[in-house]
C-alpha positions in Angstrom: 33.8 32.0 -25.4 31.9 29.4 -23.5 33.6 26.2 -22.5 32.3 22.8 -23.4 31.8 22.0 -19.8 29.2 24.8 -19.3 27.2 23.6 -22.3 26.9 19.9 -21.4 27.5 18.3 -18.1 29.9 15.5 -19.2 30.5 12.2 -17.4 30.7 13.7 -13.8 27.8 16.1 -14.2 24.4 15.7 -12.5 22.3 17.1 -9.8 23.6 18.1 -6.4 22.0 16.8 -3.2 20.7 20.3 -2.5 18.9 20.5 -5.9 17.3 17.1 -5.3 16.1 18.2 -1.8 14.6 21.4 -3.2 12.7 19.4 -5.9 11.4 16.9 -3.3 10.3 19.8 -1.0 8.3 21.4 -3.9 6.6 18.0 -4.7 5.8 17.5 -1.0 4.3 21.0 -0.7 2.2 20.5 -3.9 0.9 17.2 -2.5 0.0 18.8 0.9 -2.0 21.5 -1.0 -3.7 19.2 -3.6 -4.7 16.1 -1.6 -7.3 17.7 0.7 -9.0 19.2 -2.4 -9.0 15.8 -4.1 -10.2 13.9 -1.0 -13.0 16.4 -0.4 -14.7 15.3 -3.6 -15.1 11.7 -2.5 -18.2 12.2 -0.3 -19.9 14.1 -3.2 -19.0 11.4 -5.7 -20.4 8.7 -3.3 -23.6 10.6 -2.9 -23.9 11.1 -6.7 -23.1 7.5 -7.4 -25.8 6.3 -4.9 -28.4 8.6 -6.5 -27.5 7.3 -10.0 -27.7 3.7 -8.8 -31.2 4.2 -7.3 -32.5 6.1 -10.3 -31.2 3.3 -12.6 -32.8 0.7 -10.4 -36.1 2.5 -10.4 -36.0 2.9 -14.2 -35.2 -0.8 -14.5 -38.2 -1.7 -12.4 -40.5 0.4 -14.5 -39.2 -1.1 -17.7 -39.6 -4.6 -16.4 -43.2 -3.9 -15.4 -44.1 -2.6 -18.8 -42.1 -5.4 -20.7 -43.5 -8.3 -18.6 -47.0 -6.8 -18.2 -47.1 -7.2 -14.5 -46.4 -5.2 -11.4 -42.7 -5.0 -10.3 -41.6 -3.9 -6.8 -38.5 -1.8 -6.1 -37.6 -2.3 -2.4 -35.0 -0.2 -0.6 -33.6 -1.2 2.8 -32.2 1.8 4.5 -30.5 -0.2 7.2 -28.1 -2.0 5.0 -28.2 0.2 1.9 -29.4 -2.4 -0.5 -32.2 -2.4 -3.0 -33.9 -5.2 -4.8 -36.2 -5.4 -7.8 -38.7 -8.2 -7.9 -38.0 -10.4 -10.9 -34.8 -8.5 -11.5 -31.5 -7.5 -9.9 -30.4 -5.2 -7.1 -27.4 -3.3 -5.8 -25.8 -2.0 -2.7 -25.3 1.7 -2.2 -22.1 3.3 -1.0 -21.6 3.1 2.8 -22.2 6.0 5.2 -25.3 7.4 3.3 -28.4 8.3 5.2 -31.5 6.9 3.4 -35.1 8.1 3.8 -37.9 6.5 1.8 -41.3 8.3 1.6 -44.0 6.2 0.1 -47.6 5.1 0.8 -48.2 3.3 4.1 -49.0 0.1 2.2 -45.5 0.0 0.8 -43.7 0.6 4.1 -42.1 -2.6 5.4 -40.8 -2.0 8.9 -38.9 1.0 10.1 -36.0 0.9 7.6 -37.5 -0.5 4.4 -39.9 0.8 1.8 -41.1 -0.1 -1.7 -42.3 1.6 -4.8 -44.4 -0.5 -7.2 -44.5 0.0 -10.9 -47.5 -1.2 -12.9 -47.8 -2.6 -16.5 -49.0 0.8 -17.8 -45.8 2.5 -16.6 -47.5 4.2 -13.6 -46.4 3.6 -10.0 -47.3 4.1 -6.4 -45.0 7.1 -6.4 -42.6 8.1 -3.7 -39.4 10.0 -2.8 -36.0 8.7 -1.8 -33.6 11.0 -0.1 -29.9 10.3 0.3 -27.7 12.4 2.7 -24.1 12.3 3.6 -21.0 14.5 4.0 -21.4 15.6 0.4 -24.9 17.1 0.9 -28.3 15.7 0.0 -29.8 14.2 -3.2 -33.4 13.3 -3.8 -35.0 10.9 -6.3 -38.7 11.3 -7.0 -41.1 8.9 -8.7 -44.2 10.4 -10.2 -47.2 8.2 -9.4 -49.2 8.9 -12.6 -46.4 8.5 -15.1 -43.8 6.5 -13.2 -41.2 9.0 -14.3 -38.0 9.1 -12.2 -36.4 12.5 -11.5 -33.2 13.1 -9.6 -32.5 16.4 -7.9 -29.9 18.0 -5.7 
């Protein structure tokens, strides 16, 4: 026969200090193993976020050009990580991203700034924007004939 005390702890039952220390040690070990894996995804997430922001900004500029029936300029400043859209908004990219803009020489504005223009028919001057960081590289290409924006790894 099993006593009542073995089945339920009663008023003086609970965990011993040794049991609590073992549980805390297991939680600590799990955190030490899991945190570097979680933290390693941040640079990739920042890079992906930056590429999505740029692609969205380029698509917004193209849409504005078509809707307003006039040319719209998407300007990216690689020095401070900001882009602007003439007649529209803009945004700032995550810090610590290397930015390279390849476009026609007419659209280069200094050493760290370049533009891609979109026209009322949806076409553009075309270009390529590359982002680099600890998470790798991402590229965004704008087709000059169609103005189509494509993102790649």
